[in-house]
N, CA, C and O atoms as CSV, one atom per row, in Angstrom:
chain,resi,resn,atom,element,x,y,z
A,1,UNK,N,N,-16.632,27.445,10.231
A,1,UNK,CA,C,-15.317,26.907,10.091
A,1,UNK,C,C,-14.902,26.061,11.285
A,1,UNK,O,O,-14.392,24.958,11.090
A,2,UNK,N,N,-15.098,26.527,12.504
A,2,UNK,CA,C,-14.776,25.707,13.665
A,2,UNK,C,C,-15.760,24.541,13.784
A,2,UNK,O,O,-15.423,23.481,14.311
A,3,UNK,N,N,-16.977,24.756,13.288
A,3,UNK,CA,C,-17.958,23.673,13.265
A,3,UNK,C,C,-17.452,22.533,12.386
A,3,UNK,O,O,-17.573,21.365,12.756
A,4,UNK,N,N,-16.887,22.863,11.225
A,4,UNK,CA,C,-16.330,21.846,10.331
A,4,UNK,C,C,-15.137,21.154,10.974
A,4,UNK,O,O,-14.988,19.939,10.853
A,5,UNK,N,N,-14.299,21.904,11.648
A,5,UNK,CA,C,-13.158,21.322,12.351
A,5,UNK,C,C,-13.637,20.327,13.392
A,5,UNK,O,O,-13.053,19.254,13.543
A,6,UNK,N,N,-14.697,20.674,14.111
A,6,UNK,CA,C,-15.260,19.770,15.116
A,6,UNK,C,C,-15.717,18.459,14.471
A,6,UNK,O,O,-15.502,17.385,15.034
A,7,UNK,N,N,-16.345,18.541,13.294
A,7,UNK,CA,C,-16.780,17.335,12.585
A,7,UNK,C,C,-15.591,16.435,12.227
A,7,UNK,O,O,-15.641,15.217,12.399
A,8,UNK,N,N,-14.533,17.056,11.730
A,8,UNK,CA,C,-13.342,16.294,11.352
A,8,UNK,C,C,-12.721,15.641,12.579
A,8,UNK,O,O,-12.322,14.477,12.534
A,9,UNK,N,N,-12.641,16.383,13.663
A,9,UNK,CA,C,-12.092,15.829,14.901
A,9,UNK,C,C,-12.924,14.651,15.400
A,9,UNK,O,O,-12.372,13.625,15.798
A,10,UNK,N,N,-14.239,14.794,15.381
A,10,UNK,CA,C,-15.107,13.711,15.844
A,10,UNK,C,C,-14.944,12.459,14.992
A,10,UNK,O,O,-15.012,11.341,15.503
A,11,UNK,N,N,-14.726,12.650,13.679
A,11,UNK,CA,C,-14.487,11.502,12.798
A,11,UNK,C,C,-13.201,10.777,13.190
A,11,UNK,O,O,-13.058,9.580,12.944
A,12,UNK,N,N,-12.273,11.506,13.797
A,12,UNK,CA,C,-11.021,10.921,14.257
A,12,UNK,C,C,-11.042,10.567,15.730
A,12,UNK,O,O,-9.990,10.403,16.347
A,13,UNK,N,N,-12.236,10.449,16.299
A,13,UNK,CA,C,-12.425,10.087,17.710
A,13,UNK,C,C,-11.808,11.111,18.656
A,13,UNK,O,O,-11.256,10.760,19.699
A,14,UNK,N,N,-11.910,12.386,18.273
A,14,UNK,CA,C,-11.422,13.476,19.113
A,14,UNK,C,C,-12.521,14.535,19.188
A,14,UNK,O,O,-13.641,14.305,18.732
A,15,UNK,N,N,-12.202,15.685,19.761
A,15,UNK,CA,C,-13.151,16.789,19.845
A,15,UNK,C,C,-12.368,18.087,19.965
A,15,UNK,O,O,-11.140,18.073,20.060
A,16,UNK,N,N,-13.066,19.187,19.961
A,16,UNK,CA,C,-12.399,20.476,20.145
A,16,UNK,C,C,-11.698,20.540,21.498
A,16,UNK,O,O,-10.716,21.266,21.650
A,17,UNK,N,N,-12.188,19.790,22.478
A,17,UNK,CA,C,-11.538,19.722,23.791
A,17,UNK,C,C,-10.160,19.079,23.704
A,17,UNK,O,O,-9.321,19.293,24.579
A,18,UNK,N,N,-9.919,18.290,22.655
A,18,UNK,CA,C,-8.653,17.570,22.472
A,18,UNK,C,C,-7.571,18.419,21.819
A,18,UNK,O,O,-6.400,18.038,21.825
A,19,UNK,N,N,-7.944,19.563,21.258
A,19,UNK,CA,C,-7.010,20.392,20.492
A,19,UNK,C,C,-6.009,21.060,21.429
A,19,UNK,O,O,-6.381,21.661,22.437
A,20,UNK,N,N,-4.723,20.940,21.072
A,20,UNK,CA,C,-3.668,21.552,21.892
A,20,UNK,C,C,-2.989,22.721,21.181
A,20,UNK,O,O,-2.353,23.550,21.832
A,21,UNK,N,N,-3.115,22.801,19.833
A,21,UNK,CA,C,-2.488,23.878,19.062
A,21,UNK,C,C,-3.287,24.113,17.799
A,21,UNK,O,O,-3.712,23.163,17.142
A,22,UNK,N,N,-3.496,25.388,17.453
A,22,UNK,CA,C,-4.218,25.769,16.249
A,22,UNK,C,C,-3.374,26.789,15.491
A,22,UNK,O,O,-2.827,27.721,16.081
A,23,UNK,N,N,-3.277,26.601,14.180
A,23,UNK,CA,C,-2.676,27.608,13.300
A,23,UNK,C,C,-3.770,28.042,12.339
A,23,UNK,O,O,-4.366,27.213,11.651
A,24,UNK,N,N,-4.030,29.333,12.293
A,24,UNK,CA,C,-5.082,29.879,11.448
A,24,UNK,C,C,-4.445,30.802,10.413
A,24,UNK,O,O,-3.720,31.736,10.755
A,25,UNK,N,N,-4.730,30.521,9.146
A,25,UNK,CA,C,-4.228,31.331,8.040
A,25,UNK,C,C,-5.379,32.182,7.513
A,25,UNK,O,O,-6.431,31.653,7.152
A,26,UNK,N,N,-5.182,33.498,7.469
A,26,UNK,CA,C,-6.200,34.437,6.987
A,26,UNK,C,C,-5.673,35.191,5.772
A,26,UNK,O,O,-4.494,35.539,5.714
A,27,UNK,N,N,-6.544,35.440,4.807
A,27,UNK,CA,C,-6.148,36.269,3.672
A,27,UNK,C,C,-6.367,37.749,3.954
A,27,UNK,O,O,-5.937,38.600,3.175
A,28,UNK,N,N,-7.035,38.063,5.065
A,28,UNK,CA,C,-7.305,39.456,5.421
A,28,UNK,C,C,-7.298,39.565,6.946
A,28,UNK,O,O,-8.190,39.047,7.618
A,29,UNK,N,N,-6.288,40.239,7.481
A,29,UNK,CA,C,-6.141,40.341,8.935
A,29,UNK,C,C,-7.244,41.152,9.594
A,29,UNK,O,O,-7.337,41.169,10.822
A,30,UNK,N,N,-8.082,41.824,8.815
A,30,UNK,CA,C,-9.196,42.554,9.423
A,30,UNK,C,C,-10.195,41.593,10.076
A,30,UNK,O,O,-11.020,42.016,10.886
A,31,UNK,N,N,-10.124,40.310,9.730
A,31,UNK,CA,C,-10.990,39.296,10.345
A,31,UNK,C,C,-10.454,38.815,11.695
A,31,UNK,O,O,-11.120,38.043,12.384
A,32,UNK,N,N,-9.268,39.262,12.072
A,32,UNK,CA,C,-8.633,38.800,13.303
A,32,UNK,C,C,-9.544,38.886,14.537
A,32,UNK,O,O,-9.685,37.888,15.243
A,33,UNK,N,N,-10.170,40.039,14.827
A,33,UNK,CA,C,-11.028,40.106,16.019
A,33,UNK,C,C,-12.183,39.092,15.977
A,33,UNK,O,O,-12.535,38.508,17.002
A,34,UNK,N,N,-12.758,38.891,14.809
A,34,UNK,CA,C,-13.867,37.931,14.674
A,34,UNK,C,C,-13.376,36.507,14.923
A,34,UNK,O,O,-14.068,35.717,15.565
A,35,UNK,N,N,-12.205,36.180,14.429
A,35,UNK,CA,C,-11.631,34.843,14.631
A,35,UNK,C,C,-11.379,34.614,16.122
A,35,UNK,O,O,-11.674,33.538,16.642
A,36,UNK,N,N,-10.843,35.605,16.799
A,36,UNK,CA,C,-10.587,35.483,18.242
A,36,UNK,C,C,-11.901,35.245,18.991
A,36,UNK,O,O,-11.956,34.403,19.887
A,37,UNK,N,N,-12.951,35.974,18.635
A,37,UNK,CA,C,-14.262,35.780,19.268
A,37,UNK,C,C,-14.799,34.376,19.005
A,37,UNK,O,O,-15.305,33.724,19.919
A,38,UNK,N,N,-14.692,33.910,17.765
A,38,UNK,CA,C,-15.167,32.560,17.427
A,38,UNK,C,C,-14.385,31.492,18.173
A,38,UNK,O,O,-14.955,30.517,18.663
A,39,UNK,N,N,-13.088,31.684,18.255
A,39,UNK,CA,C,-12.248,30.716,18.975
A,39,UNK,C,C,-12.716,30.580,20.428
A,39,UNK,O,O,-12.766,29.476,20.969
A,40,UNK,N,N,-13.051,31.693,21.043
A,40,UNK,CA,C,-13.525,31.667,22.437
A,40,UNK,C,C,-14.854,30.925,22.566
A,40,UNK,O,O,-15.129,30.324,23.605
A,41,UNK,N,N,-15.682,30.960,21.515
A,41,UNK,CA,C,-16.971,30.270,21.541
A,41,UNK,C,C,-16.824,28.755,21.388
A,41,UNK,O,O,-17.617,27.992,21.939
A,42,UNK,N,N,-15.812,28.326,20.644
A,42,UNK,CA,C,-15.697,26.909,20.306
A,42,UNK,C,C,-14.712,26.125,21.162
A,42,UNK,O,O,-14.901,24.925,21.364
A,43,UNK,N,N,-13.661,26.776,21.673
A,43,UNK,CA,C,-12.668,26.062,22.457
A,43,UNK,C,C,-12.862,26.331,23.941
A,43,UNK,O,O,-13.180,27.454,24.334
A,44,UNK,N,N,-12.671,25.311,24.763
A,44,UNK,CA,C,-12.811,25.494,26.206
A,44,UNK,C,C,-11.563,26.148,26.809
A,44,UNK,O,O,-10.479,26.100,26.226
A,45,UNK,N,N,-11.733,26.748,27.963
A,45,UNK,CA,C,-10.616,27.294,28.732
A,45,UNK,C,C,-9.935,26.124,29.424
A,45,UNK,O,O,-10.643,25.266,29.951
A,46,UNK,N,N,-8.619,26.029,29.459
A,46,UNK,CA,C,-7.675,26.957,28.848
A,46,UNK,C,C,-7.638,26.740,27.335
A,46,UNK,O,O,-7.649,25.605,26.859
A,47,UNK,N,N,-7.596,27.840,26.593
A,47,UNK,CA,C,-7.608,27.748,25.142
A,47,UNK,C,C,-6.336,27.079,24.640
A,47,UNK,O,O,-5.286,27.171,25.275
A,48,UNK,N,N,-6.437,26.407,23.497
A,48,UNK,CA,C,-5.213,25.829,22.932
A,48,UNK,C,C,-4.269,26.938,22.467
A,48,UNK,O,O,-4.699,28.053,22.169
A,49,UNK,N,N,-2.998,26.619,22.411
A,49,UNK,CA,C,-2.029,27.568,21.857
A,49,UNK,C,C,-2.444,27.867,20.427
A,49,UNK,O,O,-2.992,27.000,19.746
A,50,UNK,N,N,-2.189,29.087,19.964
A,50,UNK,CA,C,-2.562,29.380,18.585
A,50,UNK,C,C,-1.599,30.348,17.928
A,50,UNK,O,O,-0.893,31.115,18.584
A,51,UNK,N,N,-1.600,30.283,16.615
A,51,UNK,CA,C,-0.867,31.212,15.771
A,51,UNK,C,C,-1.832,31.647,14.692
A,51,UNK,O,O,-2.506,30.818,14.081
A,52,UNK,N,N,-1.902,32.965,14.453
A,52,UNK,CA,C,-2.743,33.482,13.375
A,52,UNK,C,C,-1.816,34.235,12.420
A,52,UNK,O,O,-1.085,35.144,12.814
A,53,UNK,N,N,-1.874,33.821,11.141
A,53,UNK,CA,C,-0.954,34.343,10.136
A,53,UNK,C,C,-1.740,34.879,8.944
A,53,UNK,O,O,-2.701,34.255,8.495
A,54,UNK,N,N,-1.322,36.050,8.429
A,54,UNK,CA,C,-1.925,36.553,7.201
A,54,UNK,C,C,-1.118,36.029,6.011
A,54,UNK,O,O,0.112,36.073,6.014
A,55,UNK,N,N,-1.834,35.530,4.991
A,55,UNK,CA,C,-1.217,35.015,3.770
A,55,UNK,C,C,-1.832,35.729,2.566
A,55,UNK,O,O,-2.933,36.271,2.661
A,56,UNK,N,N,-1.132,35.729,1.447
A,56,UNK,CA,C,-1.649,36.368,0.225
A,56,UNK,C,C,-2.803,35.594,-0.377
A,56,UNK,O,O,-3.753,36.191,-0.882
A,57,UNK,N,N,-2.732,34.268,-0.329
A,57,UNK,CA,C,-3.774,33.436,-0.932
A,57,UNK,C,C,-3.723,32.048,-0.320
A,57,UNK,O,O,-2.730,31.644,0.285
A,58,UNK,N,N,-4.828,31.331,-0.496
A,58,UNK,CA,C,-4.916,29.939,-0.060
A,58,UNK,C,C,-5.115,29.068,-1.299
A,58,UNK,O,O,-5.003,29.562,-2.422
A,59,UNK,N,N,-5.405,27.801,-1.115
A,59,UNK,CA,C,-5.472,26.846,-2.224
A,59,UNK,C,C,-6.457,27.257,-3.322
A,59,UNK,O,O,-6.168,27.079,-4.505
A,60,UNK,N,N,-7.604,27.798,-2.945
A,60,UNK,CA,C,-8.599,28.256,-3.912
A,60,UNK,C,C,-8.789,29.760,-3.732
A,60,UNK,O,O,-8.758,30.254,-2.605
A,61,UNK,N,N,-8.983,30.488,-4.822
A,61,UNK,CA,C,-9.123,31.955,-4.715
A,61,UNK,C,C,-10.247,32.414,-3.796
A,61,UNK,O,O,-10.133,33.473,-3.179
A,62,UNK,N,N,-11.329,31.646,-3.687
A,62,UNK,CA,C,-12.451,32.063,-2.846
A,62,UNK,C,C,-12.230,31.792,-1.349
A,62,UNK,O,O,-12.982,32.292,-0.513
A,63,UNK,N,N,-11.212,31.009,-1.016
A,63,UNK,CA,C,-10.945,30.692,0.394
A,63,UNK,C,C,-10.366,31.901,1.110
A,63,UNK,O,O,-9.493,32.587,0.578
A,64,UNK,N,N,-10.855,32.162,2.323
A,64,UNK,CA,C,-10.370,33.280,3.118
A,64,UNK,C,C,-9.700,32.828,4.403
A,64,UNK,O,O,-8.995,33.605,5.046
A,65,UNK,N,N,-9.920,31.551,4.786
A,65,UNK,CA,C,-9.374,31.046,6.041
A,65,UNK,C,C,-9.035,29.569,5.894
A,65,UNK,O,O,-9.718,28.815,5.200
A,66,UNK,N,N,-7.972,29.187,6.560
A,66,UNK,CA,C,-7.597,27.781,6.651
A,66,UNK,C,C,-7.174,27.538,8.089
A,66,UNK,O,O,-6.471,28.354,8.685
A,67,UNK,N,N,-7.603,26.423,8.638
A,67,UNK,CA,C,-7.291,26.097,10.027
A,67,UNK,C,C,-6.541,24.779,10.065
A,67,UNK,O,O,-6.949,23.797,9.446
A,68,UNK,N,N,-5.451,24.772,10.792
A,68,UNK,CA,C,-4.691,23.545,11.036
A,68,UNK,C,C,-4.672,23.338,12.541
A,68,UNK,O,O,-4.387,24.270,13.294
A,69,UNK,N,N,-4.971,22.137,12.981
A,69,UNK,CA,C,-5.036,21.885,14.420
A,69,UNK,C,C,-4.264,20.628,14.784
A,69,UNK,O,O,-4.160,19.693,13.989
A,70,UNK,N,N,-3.727,20.618,15.991
A,70,UNK,CA,C,-3.111,19.428,16.569
A,70,UNK,C,C,-3.965,19.042,17.763
A,70,UNK,O,O,-4.301,19.876,18.604
A,71,UNK,N,N,-4.308,17.777,17.822
A,71,UNK,CA,C,-5.127,17.289,18.933
A,71,UNK,C,C,-4.475,16.063,19.550
A,71,UNK,O,O,-3.707,15.358,18.895
A,72,UNK,N,N,-4.785,15.819,20.802
A,72,UNK,CA,C,-4.343,14.602,21.472
A,72,UNK,C,C,-5.485,13.601,21.461
A,72,UNK,O,O,-6.584,13.891,21.933
A,73,UNK,N,N,-5.217,12.430,20.923
A,73,UNK,CA,C,-6.194,11.344,20.898
A,73,UNK,C,C,-5.539,10.156,21.561
A,73,UNK,O,O,-4.535,9.633,21.077
A,74,UNK,N,N,-6.112,9.734,22.669
A,74,UNK,CA,C,-5.523,8.635,23.447
A,74,UNK,C,C,-4.059,8.902,23.767
A,74,UNK,O,O,-3.234,7.991,23.715
A,75,UNK,N,N,-3.736,10.148,24.099
A,75,UNK,CA,C,-2.387,10.521,24.489
A,75,UNK,C,C,-1.417,10.706,23.342
A,75,UNK,O,O,-0.239,10.971,23.581
A,76,UNK,N,N,-1.876,10.574,22.083
A,76,UNK,CA,C,-0.995,10.741,20.932
A,76,UNK,C,C,-1.420,11.951,20.109
A,76,UNK,O,O,-2.610,12.240,19.990
A,77,UNK,N,N,-0.438,12.661,19.539
A,77,UNK,CA,C,-0.712,13.856,18.740
A,77,UNK,C,C,-1.266,13.462,17.377
A,77,UNK,O,O,-0.768,12.544,16.725
A,78,UNK,N,N,-2.317,14.183,16.958
A,78,UNK,CA,C,-2.919,13.991,15.637
A,78,UNK,C,C,-3.009,15.365,14.989
A,78,UNK,O,O,-3.520,16.304,15.599
A,79,UNK,N,N,-2.511,15.496,13.737
A,79,UNK,CA,C,-2.605,16.760,13.004
A,79,UNK,C,C,-3.858,16.748,12.134
A,79,UNK,O,O,-4.122,15.770,11.434
A,80,UNK,N,N,-4.635,17.841,12.177
A,80,UNK,CA,C,-5.869,17.968,11.407
A,80,UNK,C,C,-5.785,19.262,10.620
A,80,UNK,O,O,-5.410,20.294,11.177
A,81,UNK,N,N,-6.124,19.233,9.343
A,81,UNK,CA,C,-6.133,20.444,8.525
A,81,UNK,C,C,-7.514,20.618,7.942
A,81,UNK,O,O,-8.046,19.691,7.333
A,82,UNK,N,N,-8.117,21.805,8.117
A,82,UNK,CA,C,-9.458,22.081,7.630
A,82,UNK,C,C,-9.431,23.345,6.805
A,82,UNK,O,O,-9.081,24.410,7.314
A,83,UNK,N,N,-9.801,23.246,5.511
A,83,UNK,CA,C,-9.871,24.414,4.637
A,83,UNK,C,C,-11.253,25.023,4.715
A,83,UNK,O,O,-11.525,26.024,4.051
């Protein structure tokens, strides 16, 4: 999932280093510790601000996570959403 986010960011001339805020939607909060571990693997210190929210469902029934990120590209904010 963070790998896909990185691809989307690179297509927009940004990177995970550019991310300043992440909102993560989970359908099952039991994944919270795993998400925190993954975030530490993909984002550099200092980590971007984040919010993790449990939701009943996402756009497709099989989806378990959705990530929304804000990144700075050339000093301007860019919103990225990755399902």
